[in-house]
N, C-alpha and C positions, 0 to 999 in steps of 0.2 A: 121199663122199656118204652120207647117212643114208636109212633107209627112206622118210621123208616126202618127200624130194626125188625118189627113184625113182618113187614113186607119183604124184607131181606130173607127172613126165615122161610116164609111161604115160597119164595122163589128158589132157594137152593137146598133146603133141608132134605129133599128127596134124593139129592145127588151128592152133596158135599161129604167128604170122608168122615169128618168129625161127627156130624149128625147121624149118618148111617151106621157107623161103628158103635156109637153110644147106644143106639136103639137095639142093635144086635146083642150087645152086652146086657142091656136092660131086659130084653126078652128072655134070655137064658136064665138070668137071676130070678125073674118072676116065675118061670116054669119050674125052677128048682124048689120053690116053697108053695106054689099054688098051681097044681096041675090044671091044664086047660079044661074048661067047662063053661058052656054057654050061660050057666046060672051063677058063676062066680063073678062078683062085681069088682071091677077095678076102677078107682076114681083117680083121675089125674088132676092134682091141685096145681094151678098155674099152668094150664095145658097149652097156653100159647096158641099156635096155629094148627095144632092137632096131630102132628105126624107120629108122636110117641104112642098115642092111643090107637092110631090107624094100624100100627105094627102088631097090636094085640086084638083088634076087632075080628069078630068071627069065632074066636076061641074063648072070649070072655064077654061079660056084660059090661060095656065100657061107658063111662061118664066123664066128661071133662068140664072143668070150671075155671074161669079166669076173671079177674077184675076188669080186664080190658075188653070193652065191647067190640073194638076193632079187631082184636085177635080172635075173639069168638066168631065174629062175622066171617073172617077168612077161613077159620076151621070148619064152620058149617058149609061154606061154599065148596071147600075141597073134599070134605068127607060128610056128605049129607045123611048117611045112614047111622052116624054116631050122635049121641046126645051131648050137646054142649050147652053150658049154662053161663050166664054173666052173673058174677057175684063173688062172694067171699066165703071160703071154707073155714070152719064147718057150718057157719050160721045159715048160709043160703042153700045148703044141701038138704036140709030137712031130714026125713027118715032115711035118705040114701046113706048118711054117715054111718048109721048102725048096721046097714046091710052090707057095706063095703068089706070085702075080704082083704083088699090091699090098696094102699094109697101110694101114688107116685108124687114125689116132689123133686122134679128133675131140673136142677139149677134154678131154684126158686128162692131159697132162704137168703141168699146173698142180696136179694132185691128188697128186703123188708128191713126197716130200722130195728125192730125188736124181734129177732129170730127166736128167742126163747119163748116169747108169748105166742108166736104163731104155731110153733111145733107143739108146745104143751097144750094149747087149746085144741089142736087137732087130735092129739093122743087122748086127751080127756074125754072127747066125744066118741072116739073109736070103740068098737066092741072088743072085749077080750079075745085074743087069738088073731086079731087083724094084724097085717104087716104094713110097714112103711118102708119104701125103698126111696132113698134120697141121694142126690148128687149135688156137689157144690164145687166151685173153682177153688184151687188150692195154691199155696205158696205166694205169700205177699210180695216176694221179689219180682213176681211177674206182673204186678200192678201196672196198668198202662191206660192209654186212651181207650182201648177196647173195653175195659171195665167201666170207665167213665161214661162211655156212650151207651152202655147197657144199663146204667143206673145202679151199679153194684155199690153196696155199702162196705163190702169186705171180701177178701179171699181168706180161706181157712187153713189152719194147721190141724193136724189130727187131734191134738188135745183140746183145741178151741171147739171143734165140732162135737167131741164126746161130751163136753160140758152141757150141751143142750138137753141131753136126757139123763144126766147124772142124778141119781136119787129118785127117778120116776119109775113107775111100775111097767118097765119095758125090759126086754132081753135083747141086747145087741148081738145079732148073729154074724154080722160082717161089718168090719170097718177097715178100709184100705185105701191107700192112694191108688189112682189108676191114670190112664193116659201117661204111663210111665216110660214106655219104650221111646216115645217121641219127645220126652221132656227136654233133651238137649236141643232139639230143633226149635221147640217152642221158646226156650230161653234165648236162642240166637235171634229168632224173629223179633222178640220183644226188645232185645238189646239194640238191634239195627233200627227198629222203629223209634226208640228213644233218641238215637243219634239223629235220625231224620226229622224228628219232631212231629210225626204223624203216624197214624195207623196204616197198615199195608192193604186193607181191604175196603169194602163198601160201607157207607153210612157210619164212618168213624170206628169201624171194627176191623178185626184181622181176618174176617171171613171173605174169601174169594175162591173161585173154583180153579184149581190147578189143571194142568193137562190131564186127559183121561188116564194115561198110564201112571202118572204121579198120584192122582186121586185114588186109583185102585190100590197102589202100593201103600199109601198112608192108611187107607181104610183097613187093609189086611193086617197091617202092623198093630193098629189100635184094637181092632176087633179080636185079635188073637189073645188079648189079655183076659178074655172071658174064662179061658181054661184055668188060669191061676186063681182068679177070683172065685170060681166055683170050688176049686180045691181048698181055698181058704174057708169058704162057707161050710164045707163038711169036715174040716180039720185035717186035711191031707197035707197042707202046706201053709206057708205064711204069705200074707199079702205083700203088696209093694211098699217099699220104705219111702218112696218119693214119687211125685207125679204132678201133673198140671191140674188134676182134679182129685176129689175124694168121693168115695161111695160108701154108704152105710145101709144096712138092712136091719130093721128093728121089728120085734114082735111084742104086741101089747099084751100085758099080763092082767090078771085079776087085780082089783083094787082101785081106789080113787086116785085121780091125778089132779092136782091143783094147778090152775093156770098161773104162770109166774113170769115176771119181767126179767129183762137182761140185768145181771148183777152189776153193781156199780164198780167192782174192782177190775173189770176188764179194761184193757187198754183201748184207745180210740180205734174205731173200725178202719178208717181209711189210712193208708200209709202216710 
Protein backbone atom coordinates (compact mmCIF):
# COMPACT_ATOMS: atom_id res chain seq x y z
CA UNK A 1 0.00 0.00 0.00
CA UNK A 2 1.04 3.57 -0.71
CA UNK A 3 0.67 6.62 1.56
CA UNK A 4 -2.48 7.69 -0.29
CA UNK A 5 -4.25 4.45 0.64
CA UNK A 6 -3.12 4.59 4.28
CA UNK A 7 -4.43 8.14 4.60
CA UNK A 8 -7.68 7.06 2.97
CA UNK A 9 -8.04 4.27 5.53
CA UNK A 10 -7.35 6.63 8.41
CA UNK A 11 -9.96 9.02 7.07
CA UNK A 12 -12.87 6.66 6.45
CA UNK A 13 -12.35 3.33 8.27
CA UNK A 14 -14.19 4.53 11.38
CA UNK A 15 -17.33 5.16 9.29
CA UNK A 16 -17.29 3.23 6.02
CA UNK A 17 -19.64 0.23 6.01
CA UNK A 18 -17.03 -2.29 4.81
CA UNK A 19 -14.47 -1.49 7.50
CA UNK A 20 -17.03 -1.20 10.30
CA UNK A 21 -18.85 -4.43 9.44
CA UNK A 22 -15.62 -6.38 8.98
CA UNK A 23 -14.47 -5.25 12.43
CA UNK A 24 -17.77 -6.34 13.96
CA UNK A 25 -17.41 -9.79 12.39
CA UNK A 26 -13.76 -9.97 13.47
CA UNK A 27 -14.64 -9.06 17.05
CA UNK A 28 -17.29 -11.77 17.33
CA UNK A 29 -14.98 -14.44 15.90
CA UNK A 30 -12.16 -13.42 18.24
CA UNK A 31 -14.47 -13.57 21.26
CA UNK A 32 -15.72 -17.01 20.20
CA UNK A 33 -12.28 -18.59 20.67
CA UNK A 34 -10.55 -16.16 23.04
CA UNK A 35 -12.76 -14.78 25.81
CA UNK A 36 -12.00 -11.14 26.63
CA UNK A 37 -9.21 -10.79 29.19
CA UNK A 38 -6.76 -7.90 29.67
CA UNK A 39 -3.95 -10.47 29.86
CA UNK A 40 -4.75 -12.20 26.57
CA UNK A 41 -2.45 -10.80 23.89
CA UNK A 42 -3.71 -10.17 20.36
CA UNK A 43 -1.12 -9.21 17.74
CA UNK A 44 -2.31 -7.54 14.55
CA UNK A 45 0.19 -8.33 11.79
CA UNK A 46 -0.05 -5.71 9.07
CA UNK A 47 -2.05 -3.49 11.39
CA UNK A 48 -2.22 -0.55 9.01
CA UNK A 49 -3.73 2.52 10.63
CA UNK A 50 -4.92 0.64 13.71
CA UNK A 51 -8.71 0.52 13.71
CA UNK A 52 -8.95 -3.28 13.98
CA UNK A 53 -6.93 -3.32 17.20
CA UNK A 54 -8.85 -0.34 18.54
CA UNK A 55 -12.01 -2.48 18.32
CA UNK A 56 -10.39 -4.96 20.75
CA UNK A 57 -8.48 -2.59 23.01
CA UNK A 58 -9.54 -2.58 26.63
CA UNK A 59 -10.59 -6.22 26.55
CA UNK A 60 -7.27 -7.62 25.30
CA UNK A 61 -3.56 -6.80 25.46
CA UNK A 62 -3.18 -5.41 21.94
CA UNK A 63 -0.02 -5.02 19.84
CA UNK A 64 0.12 -3.93 16.22
CA UNK A 65 3.01 -4.28 13.79
CA UNK A 66 3.38 -3.05 10.21
CA UNK A 67 6.28 -2.60 7.82
CA UNK A 68 5.04 0.88 6.91
CA UNK A 69 6.33 3.62 9.21
CA UNK A 70 3.70 5.96 7.81
CA UNK A 71 0.86 3.59 8.68
CA UNK A 72 2.22 3.05 12.18
CA UNK A 73 2.62 6.80 12.64
CA UNK A 74 -1.04 7.30 11.79
CA UNK A 75 -2.05 4.44 14.10
CA UNK A 76 -0.07 5.88 17.02
CA UNK A 77 -1.57 9.31 16.43
CA UNK A 78 -5.12 7.94 16.37
CA UNK A 79 -4.80 5.36 19.16
CA UNK A 80 -2.00 6.47 21.52
CA UNK A 81 -2.89 3.92 24.21
CA UNK A 82 -2.13 0.93 21.95
CA UNK A 83 1.37 -0.41 21.24
CA UNK A 84 2.34 -0.19 17.59
CA UNK A 85 5.66 -1.35 16.16
CA UNK A 86 7.36 -0.73 12.84
CA UNK A 87 8.77 -3.99 11.56
CA UNK A 88 8.18 -7.43 10.18
CA UNK A 89 6.45 -10.29 11.96
CA UNK A 90 7.55 -12.50 13.55
CA UNK A 91 11.19 -11.37 13.43
CA UNK A 92 10.64 -7.94 15.00
CA UNK A 93 8.10 -9.06 17.60
CA UNK A 94 10.68 -10.78 19.79
CA UNK A 95 9.15 -12.51 22.82
CA UNK A 96 5.73 -11.10 21.98
CA UNK A 97 5.33 -13.86 19.37
CA UNK A 98 5.40 -16.62 21.98
CA UNK A 99 3.07 -14.67 24.30
CA UNK A 100 0.40 -13.97 21.69
CA UNK A 101 -2.83 -15.93 22.06
CA UNK A 102 -4.20 -14.78 18.70
CA UNK A 103 -2.77 -13.23 15.55
CA UNK A 104 -4.77 -11.12 13.13
CA UNK A 105 -3.91 -11.04 9.42
CA UNK A 106 -6.70 -8.85 8.11
CA UNK A 107 -6.31 -8.49 4.34
CA UNK A 108 -2.53 -8.82 4.52
CA UNK A 109 -1.47 -11.97 2.65
CA UNK A 110 -2.54 -10.63 -0.74
CA UNK A 111 0.08 -7.87 -0.35
CA UNK A 112 3.13 -10.16 -0.16
CA UNK A 113 4.76 -12.01 -3.08
CA UNK A 114 5.25 -15.24 -1.11
CA UNK A 115 2.22 -15.76 1.11
CA UNK A 116 3.29 -19.35 1.87
CA UNK A 117 6.53 -18.15 3.43
CA UNK A 118 4.88 -15.38 5.43
CA UNK A 119 2.16 -17.55 6.98
CA UNK A 120 4.36 -20.58 7.65
CA UNK A 121 7.02 -18.39 9.29
CA UNK A 122 4.43 -16.85 11.59
CA UNK A 123 2.90 -20.22 12.44
CA UNK A 124 6.33 -21.73 13.11
CA UNK A 125 7.05 -19.02 15.68
CA UNK A 126 3.59 -19.08 17.32
CA UNK A 127 3.01 -21.04 20.51
CA UNK A 128 0.88 -24.21 20.41
CA UNK A 129 -2.72 -23.29 21.07
CA UNK A 130 -2.44 -19.83 19.50
CA UNK A 131 -5.04 -18.80 16.93
CA UNK A 132 -4.66 -17.04 13.58
CA UNK A 133 -7.65 -15.15 12.19
CA UNK A 134 -7.10 -14.08 8.60
CA UNK A 135 -9.10 -12.50 5.81
CA UNK A 136 -8.25 -12.04 2.13
CA UNK A 137 -10.01 -10.69 -0.98
CA UNK A 138 -11.67 -13.42 -3.05
CA UNK A 139 -12.84 -14.16 -6.59
CA UNK A 140 -10.33 -13.35 -9.32
CA UNK A 141 -13.15 -12.12 -11.55
CA UNK A 142 -13.35 -9.07 -9.29
CA UNK A 143 -9.77 -8.04 -10.07
CA UNK A 144 -9.70 -4.32 -10.89
CA UNK A 145 -7.84 -1.04 -10.47
CA UNK A 146 -8.84 -1.27 -6.79
CA UNK A 147 -6.51 -4.28 -6.40
CA UNK A 148 -3.75 -2.63 -8.39
CA UNK A 149 -3.89 0.53 -6.28
CA UNK A 150 -3.61 -1.49 -3.08
CA UNK A 151 -0.64 -3.46 -4.38
CA UNK A 152 -2.41 -6.82 -4.35
CA UNK A 153 -0.62 -9.80 -5.82
CA UNK A 154 -3.75 -11.96 -5.96
CA UNK A 155 -7.36 -12.56 -5.07
CA UNK A 156 -8.05 -15.98 -3.56
CA UNK A 157 -10.26 -18.96 -4.12
CA UNK A 158 -11.10 -21.30 -1.25
CA UNK A 159 -8.75 -24.05 -2.45
CA UNK A 160 -5.86 -21.64 -3.07
CA UNK A 161 -6.18 -20.23 0.44
CA UNK A 162 -6.38 -23.67 2.07
CA UNK A 163 -3.12 -24.71 0.42
CA UNK A 164 -1.29 -22.19 2.62
CA UNK A 165 -1.61 -24.40 5.70
CA UNK A 166 -1.97 -27.80 4.04
CA UNK A 167 0.24 -30.32 5.85
CA UNK A 168 1.21 -27.92 8.65
CA UNK A 169 0.62 -28.48 12.36
CA UNK A 170 -2.58 -26.43 12.44
CA UNK A 171 -6.29 -27.16 12.74
CA UNK A 172 -8.58 -25.09 10.51
CA UNK A 173 -11.62 -24.19 12.60
CA UNK A 174 -13.29 -22.00 9.98
CA UNK A 175 -12.90 -21.46 6.25
CA UNK A 176 -15.67 -19.60 4.47
CA UNK A 177 -16.36 -16.92 1.94
CA UNK A 178 -17.92 -13.79 3.39
CA UNK A 179 -19.14 -10.41 2.17
CA UNK A 180 -21.52 -12.76 0.38
CA UNK A 181 -24.82 -10.90 0.67
CA UNK A 182 -23.42 -7.92 -1.22
CA UNK A 183 -21.48 -9.92 -3.81
CA UNK A 184 -23.90 -9.07 -6.67
CA UNK A 185 -23.47 -5.38 -5.89
CA UNK A 186 -19.68 -5.69 -5.76
CA UNK A 187 -19.70 -7.49 -9.11
CA UNK A 188 -21.86 -4.75 -10.61
CA UNK A 189 -19.61 -1.96 -9.34
CA UNK A 190 -16.49 -3.69 -10.68
CA UNK A 191 -18.14 -4.31 -14.06
CA UNK A 192 -19.21 -0.67 -14.37
CA UNK A 193 -15.75 0.51 -13.37
CA UNK A 194 -14.13 -1.67 -16.01
CA UNK A 195 -16.40 -0.09 -18.65
CA UNK A 196 -15.55 3.39 -17.35
CA UNK A 197 -11.86 2.56 -17.21
CA UNK A 198 -11.36 3.80 -13.65
CA UNK A 199 -12.15 3.03 -10.03
CA UNK A 200 -15.22 4.62 -8.46
CA UNK A 201 -13.61 5.91 -5.25
CA UNK A 202 -10.63 7.81 -3.91
CA UNK A 203 -6.92 7.12 -4.49
CA UNK A 204 -7.60 4.60 -7.25
CA UNK A 205 -9.83 2.46 -5.03
CA UNK A 206 -13.54 1.69 -4.81
CA UNK A 207 -13.78 3.19 -1.31
CA UNK A 208 -16.04 6.19 -0.97
CA UNK A 209 -18.61 7.10 1.65
CA UNK A 210 -22.20 6.66 0.47
CA UNK A 211 -25.07 8.55 2.04
CA UNK A 212 -25.66 7.88 5.72
CA UNK A 213 -28.78 5.69 5.16
CA UNK A 214 -27.08 3.69 2.41
CA UNK A 215 -23.93 3.28 4.48
CA UNK A 216 -25.98 2.00 7.43
CA UNK A 217 -27.91 -0.46 5.24
CA UNK A 218 -24.74 -1.85 3.68
CA UNK A 219 -23.08 -2.17 7.09
CA UNK A 220 -26.06 -4.02 8.52
CA UNK A 221 -26.19 -6.43 5.58
CA UNK A 222 -22.49 -7.27 5.76
CA UNK A 223 -22.21 -7.43 9.56
CA UNK A 224 -25.24 -9.74 9.68
CA UNK A 225 -23.09 -12.49 8.16
CA UNK A 226 -21.42 -12.95 11.56
CA UNK A 227 -24.26 -15.19 12.73
CA UNK A 228 -23.73 -17.72 9.96
CA UNK A 229 -19.95 -17.62 10.33
CA UNK A 230 -20.25 -18.32 14.05
CA UNK A 231 -22.62 -21.18 13.26
CA UNK A 232 -20.05 -22.57 10.85
CA UNK A 233 -17.37 -22.27 13.52
CA UNK A 234 -19.32 -24.43 15.98
CA UNK A 235 -20.65 -26.83 13.33
CA UNK A 236 -24.29 -25.71 13.29
CA UNK A 237 -24.30 -24.69 9.62
CA UNK A 238 -22.21 -24.39 6.48
CA UNK A 239 -20.29 -21.31 5.46
CA UNK A 240 -20.93 -19.15 2.42
CA UNK A 241 -20.21 -20.72 -0.96
CA UNK A 242 -19.21 -17.43 -2.61
CA UNK A 243 -18.28 -13.93 -1.53
CA UNK A 244 -16.02 -10.98 -2.19
CA UNK A 245 -13.72 -12.10 0.65
CA UNK A 246 -12.59 -15.22 2.50
CA UNK A 247 -12.11 -15.71 6.22
CA UNK A 248 -10.21 -18.47 8.01
CA UNK A 249 -9.53 -19.25 11.65
CA UNK A 250 -6.63 -21.59 12.46
CA UNK A 251 -5.31 -23.06 15.70
CA UNK A 252 -1.63 -23.88 16.08
CA UNK A 253 -1.01 -27.47 17.17
CA UNK A 254 2.00 -29.12 18.80
CA UNK A 255 4.86 -29.99 16.51
CA UNK A 256 7.45 -28.23 14.39
CA UNK A 257 6.53 -26.20 11.32
CA UNK A 258 9.08 -25.68 8.57
CA UNK A 259 9.05 -22.36 6.74
CA UNK A 260 8.24 -23.03 3.10
CA UNK A 261 8.02 -21.05 -0.11
CA UNK A 262 5.22 -20.80 -2.62
CA UNK A 263 4.97 -23.99 -4.73
CA UNK A 264 6.06 -23.72 -8.34
CA UNK A 265 2.92 -25.45 -9.64
CA UNK A 266 0.62 -22.54 -8.77
CA UNK A 267 -0.69 -20.44 -11.63
CA UNK A 268 0.42 -16.80 -11.91
CA UNK A 269 -0.98 -14.62 -9.15
CA UNK A 270 -2.36 -11.69 -11.10
CA UNK A 271 -5.15 -12.36 -13.62
